Phi, psi and omega in degrees: 000119183228135183264127182243124180248134179258121179217165188269352184222111183306328185296331177294316191279337176294330175300318180299319179293330176289334173280329178285332182300306180303337185266002178081019186257152178252121182287132177238138180228158178249127176247137184259126174305323186300323183269342190235016186292333179253016176260135173283104191287328175300314175293328174300312179293322176295333179286314187261341181235159169252148179299147002284144177295155171300152164284148187234132168250125187258133171240162187287327189074029179297325176301310175304311181300321179298319182291337175267006175078030182234164179234150177261134178279122181303321179292325177287326176298310179301313186300319179298316178300312181296322182298323182246022180303333183289340178263347185259136166269321182221156177205161196243161178292155171275093185270157182233105183297133176089357177220086182298329181290322173300315177301316180290327179291323175298318182301314179290324186288318178299322180288332173288337177274000177094009174245157185230075177286155171290150175285157182231130176243135187253157170305142180079357181273162189290137182295336179299332179288324179292315178306318176299313179299318185295328176290341192247328189234129178281349183222114186233143175261133178257125188236169174080019184268345186312311187295343182265002186292333178275354182226064186298329179306325185279330189259336185298323178301325177297306181302315181300319176300316181295320174300320184293318182298318183292324182054233179258011185272327184216159174242162185238146172251134184256112177285134174058041179275082181269357180266121177299332177293325176291317184296312195277338190257006175222148183277073176296150166281325184201154174213162167234149185210143180267359187297331186298331185279012189290329181306307182271354182258320184232006177081012185239111185270121178274127180240127175277128175255102186286337176294332179253349177069043172205172179270143169246139176257134175244132186263120178306138178077004180247104184299331185284317181291318176298320176302318175291345179253011186299320183299326181282323177295313184295330177295341175260002178089015182253159181269118175311325183290340174295347184243327179293318184265107180317319192283348174260003179301123180239116184301329177301308183291330175294319179293317183300310185285330177291316177297320178292328177296321176283342167297319178298321176299319174299315175298326176298315177295327178293320183297320183296318190250348187080190174279135171256111187267148169276128184293164177056033180249136180287330178246116187234075176247017182290151177225164174309133177234141176250123184249134185246129187249163166221186188278170171252135182285351180286339182256122183245357182218049179232144181300324181253028188292338181291347179263352180304133184089352186261351182274079188274137178255157188231154171249165176290151179271131176277324187222103184237158170223184185261012179297150171297127188239125178247103182261112174254130184249157192214160179223009191237029171057044164110348192285310186290333174304311179299318180303304183296323174295309177302313190306305181293328176294323177293324175298318183293322178298313179302316188300324186271340185242345185233321183271128179302328183257004189294322179300313179304327184286328174292323177293323178301311182299318185291323183272330185258335175273001173064044190273099178269142182295143182288000000 
């Protein structure tokens, strides 16, 4: 189980990296071609991260482009992948929601251009297409699920059928899986979700309660809500007053506690399902991964705009290990990565010098979240 967090501002996510490093965790982030096609990624990484750099999964951003009435050129996408291949561990097909034929054509064109993305199967496409993918690919993405995440009873039968068809031949990534019920009740290889960013977007901090296997929401600036969740805040080494008192709200700490909460959720899922392996691999140390997505600030008037940039596609892993993986994805050219990286490192510094119980929190993360050095 590996967590991938997607966000619209790289600074948020760079907070997380600084927190991951001292704990022996390897930060994994997701970058979208649509938002980063004109960005010098080498300069971006030099600006927001310190070596070792995060592992990167690259996705096309086809869903985001579509919502903005634009199209992505498959040749330009392939060229971008090749240019920054030294930064990428994985990359995805350029899928076209609503056009299975175009999606398949892009899969073949990318393969002909020398890149090997995982295929994407969408809700409402013919099941024969998924059956064909299953015969050829051990790792497949399920897309088009975002509109159904609030109506899990409608989407679960479709997902279950996909799992039954795959059997032990293929494993799945779930795009835009924001529903905890969808995430926890099936043995996904990986998923992405926008829910982690609710704290700095909507003032609702998600805290994972491992004893109950679910998330608890603490509202920023609400002493009663934060007081009820004080034990969870302190278990991660944070002072609840930093969240209950609006004047003390620190975006870096909000990012940090949210990211760490999802790491706990990741470990809980790993314990629940065990290791999920990609079939037909010579090296099979892969485990279930949870990727967390967020909105794009460029979209201002869509009912599902908070999910733009979160319909993430995945490529097969060429070199994988069993480390705990936290993948943070972004659509804002570096801003949030810096925030997230800085935030958890600030948190850890506070944990060791200011919070009375924070050293215990760091030890908790190291001992209970199975955080192995990269």
